[in-house]
C-alpha positions in Angstrom: 90.3 14.2 112.7 87.0 14.6 114.5 88.6 16.5 117.3 90.4 18.8 114.7 87.1 19.4 112.9 85.5 20.3 116.1 87.9 22.9 116.7 87.6 24.4 113.1 83.8 24.5 113.2 82.8 25.2 116.9 85.7 27.4 118.0 87.5 30.5 116.9 90.7 30.6 118.8 92.9 29.0 115.9 93.4 30.6 112.4 91.3 27.9 110.8 88.5 28.4 112.8 88.5 32.2 112.1 88.7 31.5 108.5 85.9 29.0 108.4 83.8 31.5 110.5 84.6 34.3 107.8 83.8 31.9 105.0 80.3 31.0 106.6 79.4 34.6 107.4 80.2 35.3 103.7 78.0 32.2 102.5 75.1 33.4 104.7 75.1 36.9 103.2 75.2 35.4 99.6 72.3 33.1 100.4 70.4 36.0 101.8 71.1 38.0 98.6 70.2 35.1 96.5 66.7 34.9 98.6 65.9 38.4 98.0 66.9 38.4 94.4 64.5 35.2 93.7 61.6 37.4 95.2 61.9 39.8 92.5 60.1 38.1 89.5 61.9 40.1 86.8 65.4 39.3 88.4 64.5 35.9 89.1 63.5 35.2 85.5 66.6 37.1 84.0 69.1 35.2 86.2 67.2 32.0 86.3 70.1 29.8 85.4 72.8 31.6 87.5 70.6 31.6 90.7 69.9 28.0 90.3 73.6 27.2 90.1 74.4 29.5 93.0 71.7 27.7 95.0 73.0 24.3 94.2 76.4 25.6 95.5 75.0 27.0 98.4 72.9 24.0 99.3 75.9 21.7 99.1 77.8 24.1 101.4 75.4 24.5 104.1 74.7 20.4 104.0 78.3 20.0 104.5 78.2 22.5 107.5 75.2 20.9 109.0 76.5 17.2 108.7 79.9 18.2 109.7 78.5 19.6 112.7 76.5 16.6 113.6 79.5 14.4 112.9 82.1 16.3 115.3 79.6 17.4 117.8 80.1 15.3 121.3 76.2 15.2 121.5 74.9 15.4 117.9 71.1 15.0 119.1 71.6 17.9 121.4 73.2 20.2 118.9 70.2 19.1 116.2 67.5 20.1 118.9 69.2 23.4 119.8 67.9 26.7 118.3 70.6 27.2 115.8 70.6 23.4 114.9 67.0 23.5 114.0 67.7 26.9 111.9 70.5 24.9 110.1 68.1 22.0 109.3 65.1 24.3 108.2 67.4 26.5 106.1 69.0 23.6 104.4 66.2 21.2 103.7 64.1 23.1 101.4 65.9 22.2 98.1 65.7 18.6 98.8 62.0 18.8 99.2 61.8 19.7 95.4 63.3 16.3 94.9 61.2 14.4 97.1 58.0 16.3 95.9 58.5 17.1 92.1 54.7 17.2 91.4 53.3 20.4 90.0 50.7 20.9 92.6 53.3 21.2 95.3 55.4 23.8 93.4 53.8 26.8 95.1 54.3 25.5 98.5 57.7 24.4 97.7 58.5 28.0 96.6 57.5 29.2 99.8 59.6 26.6 101.6 62.7 27.9 99.8 62.4 31.2 101.6 62.9 29.5 104.9 66.7 29.8 103.9 66.3 33.6 105.4 66.5 32.0 108.7 70.1 31.6 108.2 70.6 35.0 109.1 70.1 34.0 112.7 73.3 32.1 112.6 75.2 35.4 112.4 74.4 35.8 116.0 76.8 33.1 116.8 79.6 35.3 115.5 78.7 38.4 117.6 79.2 38.9 121.2 76.3 41.3 121.7 74.0 39.1 119.7 74.9 36.3 121.9 74.3 38.3 125.0 71.0 39.5 123.6 69.7 36.0 123.0 70.7 35.0 126.6 68.9 38.2 127.9 65.7 37.5 125.9 65.8 33.8 127.2 66.2 35.2 130.9 63.4 37.8 130.3 61.0 35.6 128.4 58.7 34.9 131.7 58.4 38.7 132.5 57.8 39.5 128.8 55.1 36.7 128.8 53.5 38.1 131.8 53.4 41.7 130.3 52.1 40.2 127.0 49.4 38.6 128.9 48.6 42.0 130.8 48.6 43.9 127.3 46.3 41.2 125.8 43.7 41.4 128.8 43.8 45.4 128.5 43.1 45.5 124.9 40.4 43.0 125.3 38.7 45.2 128.1 39.3 48.4 126.1 37.9 46.8 122.8 34.7 45.5 124.8 34.2 49.0 126.2 34.6 50.5 122.6 32.0 48.1 121.3 29.6 49.1 124.1 30.1 52.7 123.3 30.1 52.6 119.5 28.4 49.3 118.6 24.9 51.0 118.6 25.7 53.7 116.4 24.3 54.2 112.9 26.7 52.9 110.3 29.2 52.0 112.9 32.5 50.4 112.0 32.6 48.6 115.4 30.5 45.8 114.1 31.6 43.0 116.5 33.9 42.5 119.5 36.9 41.2 117.3 36.9 44.4 115.3 36.9 46.4 118.5 39.7 44.6 120.0 41.5 45.0 116.6 40.9 48.8 116.9 42.3 48.9 120.5 45.5 46.9 119.6 46.2 49.2 116.7 45.6 52.3 118.9 47.7 51.3 121.7 50.7 50.3 119.5 50.3 53.7 118.1 50.3 52.2 114.6 46.9 54.1 113.7 45.8 52.9 110.4 42.8 55.0 110.5 40.6 52.3 108.8 38.1 52.5 112.0 37.3 55.5 113.7 35.1 56.4 116.8 32.2 58.9 116.4 30.8 59.3 119.8 32.5 61.8 122.3 33.0 58.9 124.6 34.6 56.8 122.1 37.0 59.5 121.1 37.9 60.3 124.7 38.5 56.7 125.2 40.6 56.4 122.2 42.7 59.3 123.4 43.4 57.3 126.7 44.3 54.3 124.7 46.9 56.3 122.5 48.5 57.8 125.8 48.4 54.4 127.5 50.2 53.1 124.5 53.1 55.5 124.8 53.7 54.5 128.5 53.6 50.9 128.2 55.0 49.9 124.8 58.6 50.5 125.8 58.4 48.1 128.9 59.8 45.1 127.1 62.8 46.9 125.9 63.5 48.0 129.2 63.1 44.4 130.7 65.6 43.2 128.0 67.8 46.0 128.4 68.1 45.6 132.3 68.7 41.9 131.9 71.3 42.5 129.1 73.1 44.8 131.4 72.9 42.7 134.4 74.3 39.4 132.4 77.2 41.6 130.9 78.2 42.7 134.6 77.8 39.4 136.0 79.8 37.7 133.5 82.7 40.5 133.7 82.5 40.4 137.8 82.8 36.4 137.7 85.8 36.5 135.2 83.8 34.8 132.3 83.8 35.4 128.7 80.8 37.5 127.9 80.3 35.5 124.6 80.8 31.7 125.7 80.9 31.9 129.6 84.2 30.2 129.8 86.7 31.3 132.5 89.1 33.9 131.7 92.2 35.2 133.3 92.4 38.9 134.1 95.3 39.3 132.1 94.0 37.7 128.9 93.1 39.8 125.9 91.2 37.2 124.2 89.0 34.4 125.4 91.0 31.2 125.0 88.0 29.1 124.1 86.0 31.2 121.6 88.7 34.1 120.6 86.4 36.7 121.8 88.1 40.1 122.2 87.9 41.1 126.0 
């Protein structure tokens, strides 16, 4: 029974497994629609009882899914500590918090907790080959992205300091402190440009133009890092005869992965 349940929940190479995955995708989408509907006060008030009933049903279904995964997993603790295991837990637990903490003073906080359910959207990555590869690429690129982020952080801090030195002594200046100046550098470098803070000196405007051009040159670097890793990962798995989704060994003549059912 445990082995059969594992094949249905964790694998997709059987008819039952594929049906379970499709049903879970539908439930996730319904849950997301309910969450968005609840965020609109007029709709939440009009369909209050319907939404509550749907939420009870969804909570029961996701609770069953989470408990079943823990039950049939060969290493329940390892699964519970994985990314998707944590997403399963934090997206299921909010409705139960309202039972544990029924006091009125907690209701505002609990209302916020309920929208943690939106994290269920991450579960959709488990059903997409490209999504699975993207997560792997992000994981392998994390060190490079962290170094890049530190470089950008240092750059905007230096540029913000220079802007403060150039604009901070001007009458009625908007660059009142270093924090505001660094905020301006971040907004300018990312090409957001709210316009709430503007330089008035010629040097400040020249520096702002430089920061804008600098932003265009470096803002796409993380995308390039992840894309390169994505391509390398895809080619590596294809070259070594591995399924691009689950990494299991495949035969050159196979049209579908024997482990996860991914189309090859």
